[in-house]
Each structure stands twice: as structure tokens, then as C-alpha cells.
N, C-alpha and C positions, 0 to 999 in steps of 0.2 A: 472467225471462230476464236483466234488468239485474242482479239480485242474483247470479245464477250467474256472470255476467261479472266482477262485482266480486270475488267469491270467488276466481276463477281468477287475476285480476291480482294479488290480494293474495298468493297462493301463489307466483307467479313473482317478485314483488318481494322477498318474504321469502327466496327461494332465492338471488337475486342478492346481497342484503345479507349472507347467511350466508357466501357464498364470497368476498366482498370485505372481510370484516370483520377480516382480519389473522389472528394466531395466537390460539388459544384454549387451554383446559386441556390438550387432547391435545398440541398443539405445545409448550406449557410443560413437560409431562411428558417429552417426547422431549428437549427442550433440557437438562434437568437429569439425564438418564439417565447413571448411572455418574459423576456429578459433572462431566461435560464439556458445555460449552455448545455447542449447535448453532446456527449462524447462521439468521436468518430469511431464507431464500433467495427468498421472494416477499413482496411488500408492495404497498400502494397508492401512488398518485403522491406524490412527495416534492418538496422545494424545488428539486431539480435538474430537475424536470419530466419524469421518466421512471418507468415502472413496472418494478420489479426482478424478474427471473426468472432466477436463476443455474442453470447446468448442474449436474445432480446426478450427477456422475461424477468420474473421475480423469484428470488430465493432467499430464505432465512438461514443464516449460518449458525451453527452451534459454536459455543465458546468453550473450548476444552481447557478447564482449569485444573484437571486432575493429573495430566501427564507430567507436569513439572514437579508435583508433590509439594508445591510451595504452601498450599493452604491446609496441609495435613501432616501427620506424623510419619507417613510412609515415604519411601525414597522416590527419586526421580526415575521415570520410566527408561531413560537412556543411560543411566549410570551403568558403566561397564559394558556398554553396547559396542559391538564390532562395527566396522564400516558398512558391512552388508545390512546389519540390523538397523543402523541409522538411516541408510538409504531406503530400506523397505518401509520404515515408519513414516518418513517424509513423503514418499510416493503414495502410500495409502491415504494419508491425510489430504493430499492434493486430489486424488481420484474420487474422494467422497463427493466432490462437486466438479468433477472433470469435464462435464458437459458445458460448463460456462465458457470455456475457451480462454480463461485468464492465464493459465500456464501453458507452455508449449507441449505438444504431443511428444511422447517418448522422453519425458522429463527424467533426467538423471542428475542428482545433486553433485556428483563427482565427475561430471563431464561438461564439456563446452564452457561457457562463461560462468556457469554455476560453480565451477571449481574454485573461482576466486573467493567465494563465500565459504565453501566447505573443505577446501583443500588443506587447511592447516589444522583440522580437527585431529586430536590424538585418539585413536581407537582404543576401546576397552578401558577408557578413563572415565572418571565421574564428571558430573556437570554442575555448574552453578544453576540452581533450580529455575530462576526467572528466565535464563537464556533459552531453556527448552520450550517455554511458552510460545516463542516465535516459530519454532519448528513445528509445534503441534497445531498452530493456527495460521496456515499459509495464506488465508484470505483476509487476514488483518494486514493489509498491505502497508498501511501507515499506522504506527503504534505510538501512542502518547505515553511518555514517561517523565520522571523528574530529570532535571539537568544532572548529569553525571551519574545517573542510575539507569539500569536496564530493566527494572521491574515494571511491566506494563500496567497501566491503570485498569485495563480490562481484566487483569489478574487480581488486583486489589478490589475492584468493583465489578464482580462478574455478572451482575444483573443487566449489563448493557445489552441492547438489542443490536444485531449486526445484520444488515439486509442488503442484498444485491438487487438492482433494478436497471436493466438495460444499459450497462456500462457505468453505473453509479454504484458505489458501496457506501452505505451510511451506518455509522456506529453512533448510537444514541444512548445517552445517559439521562434518566429522569428521576425525580423524587430523591429517594435515599441514595441511589447510585450517583446522581449528580452531586449531591453533598459530599459523597466519598471522593469523587473526581477532584473537586475543588480542594478538599482537605489534602489530598496527595500533591496537588499542583503547588500548594503553598507550604509544604512540609519541610522544605530545606531552608534554613534560616538565611543562608548566604544568597540564595537565588529564589526568592518567593515569586510565584507566578510565572516562572520560567519552565516551559514545557518543551521537552525534546521530542521531535518527530523522527522516529527511527523507521527508515524505509527499506530495511533489509529484505522484506518479503516482496515489496514492489520491485526492487532490483532483481531479485531471483526470478520473478515472473516475467522479466524482460522490460519492465517500465522503469528505466534507469535514470530518468530525469523527473524532478519534482519541483513544483512551485506552489506557494501558498498565495492564493488570490485574495488579498485583503478586502477588495471591493465586494467580493461575494461572501466574505467571512463576517463574523460579528464578535465584538469584544476582543479583537486581536490588534496589537499595535504594529505598525510598519517600522521596520528597522532602519536606522540611519546608515547601516553598512551596505554599500552597493552590491556586495557579494552574498548578501543574506538571501535565504529562501523566500522572503517576502518581496524581494526586488528582482530576482532572476531565477531561472530554472537551474538547479544544482544537481550534480550526480555524485553519489558517495557510495563506495564499496565498503560494506561492513563484512566482517568475517568472524568465524568461530575459531578459537584456538585456546590452548592452555595459557591462562593469564596469571595475574598476580595472586589469585587465590589457589593456584595449583590444580585447577580443574578447567574443563572446557567452558569458555565464556564467550561473550560477544564484544567485539571492539571495532573501531575506535570511537571516541566521542567526536561529535561534530557540532561546534558552536554555531555554525551557519544555519543549522536546523533547529535551533532553540527559538521558540516563538514566545512572545510576552503577552500574558493576559492583562487586559486593561483594568478590569474591576472584578474582584472576587465575588462570586455568587450571582453575577449577571448572566443572562442568556448568552451562550457562547457557541459559535460555529467556526470550525477550521476547515476551509475549503481548499483541498489539495488537487492540483492538476498534474496528471502523469502522462509521460510520453516514453516511447521506446527509444527514440533518438532525439538528440538535442533540437528543441524547437527554434525556429528563426527568431521568435520573440515570445515572452510569456503570454501574449495575447492570442497566440495560435491555439486553435481548437485542440482540446485534450483528447487523448485516446482512451483514458480512464480517469474517473474522478472519484476521489475518496473524501468523504465528509464526516467530521466528528461534530456531533451536536451534544451540548451539555445544557439541560433545561432544569433550572431549580424547581423546587416543589410548587411554588405559587404559579409559575408559568405552566408547568405540566398539568396542574389542576384546571387552569383556564382552558387549556387545549382539550 
């Protein structure tokens, strides 16, 4: 009888280990099907303390350009907001698409590791308008901006489409919005074609390591700096605080996350792999993938 119980427990334990063991040859085969990597949308507990289970479906995100007040004469929605009001606003924005599983359950911007981002905010203070765009759009995990600027291209060029599909998020600019994107990318005389990838929302969601896969990207140059995001996965904590303008802002800058556009006006893809914990190598399967596509007028018409 004891032997039979032992065999039964062994079978149950083996089944549990099998289902918790991550991805195996079948998953690896799916991930390399047609040369396109599929994110590992389920995994075991990670450094952020949560078990990942992403929604396996399609969702179109809205792009909130009104909250910051950047494109109008009215003020920023968070100007003068208390800590509770800031927290409520951020949580509400996350819960709009809470079923995706991108952010942890019971999310609180002023608790756990999220405090590293929000803990230096001054309550009831005004805000630099472009900084609020990140808080208002939590699913823009990787945001393209100019070098040394925090104004998102999705705020300048709001016609971008932003879509989730089974562990991928694609932010796509076509036609006039693509022209706008390139205009902003080349707007700073000292750094033409230098695009800063700000990952504050990815970090907040728990995806604290990012790598730009140049092989999967298009019109992006690989850096000669071995510490650069095009050469290895990097982790950067951005945080909100009262900065040089005397209002709540986003800091610091991160040159390792500046990517260089090869040719202005050419079809461009920035393919960013994201992980919750440091990968053994950049070749490791990503847990989430964020893609920025910029398609000029002639290309989008052909499509």
C-alpha cells in the first residue's frame, strides 16, 4: 500500500514539474517558426516576485495625448495632484487593459519596486507636461524620444497605432505620422537621428531588462560600445522628481539607450526584447517584445 502511494505521489510531482518547467522543445520550435520569435508568455516566478501569464489575444490601445496638456492650452491633469490622486490616476490607466497581465495584480506605484520610480515625486506640485504622457500611457512600454528630451514621439505624432498581440506590442507610424516621427528624430542639430528609448513603463511593469535586436530591426545601426542596448540587455531605473525646471519631471538620461537611425526616411523597425530578470544572453527568448515601426508614405501606400 505504501509503495502504491509513493508511486502515485511521484506521478503527481512529475506532472507538476513538467508543467512548471518553462518552455521546452515544442515551445522553442514555435518561437522560431518562420524566423519570428514568439515571447515566452508564461514563466515561473522572477526577480519581480510575480508569475507571468500574458493574454493570448489582440487589443488596440488608445494613445492619451490629452492628460499631459502638451497639445493644448489647458493644464496638465496631474498639476497639483496629491500622492493618492497620482496613484489613482496611474492605477486607472493600467486597469483599462488590466486583463492583459502586463502589469502585476494589486499594482501600487508607491509600493514594492515601483517606489524606485515614483518615490521621489513631490505631491501637490506641478508637472513637466511631457513627463505625464508616460504615466497616462502605461502600455507604451518603450517610448521613442529625442536624445536629451523626454517628449515622446507618440505625443508629437499622435496618429500612431499601438496594438497588442499575444506578447507583442507594436507601435506603428505610417504616412504623415511617419514623416512627423523622422522630423522629430532629426530635430536636434547636435544629435541628428539619435533616438532615445525610454523604458520607464517597461521597468514599472516588471520588464526591467531591455535589448534592441538589430538583426530583427531595420535601419538601425549597431553601436561600437559593448555596453550599449544594441549589444547587451541593459536595466535602467528612471524616476520622477522635481528637476531643473522646478516641477515633477523624468530622469535621468541614458546614452546606452540611444539608438542611431541609419538613413532618414527609410523604413525603420526597432525591435526591443524585454525580460523580468537579466537574461543569460541577448539571444534568450524574450518574455515581451515591443516593436516600433516607421513606414514612410510610399511604403505605407504599397502596403
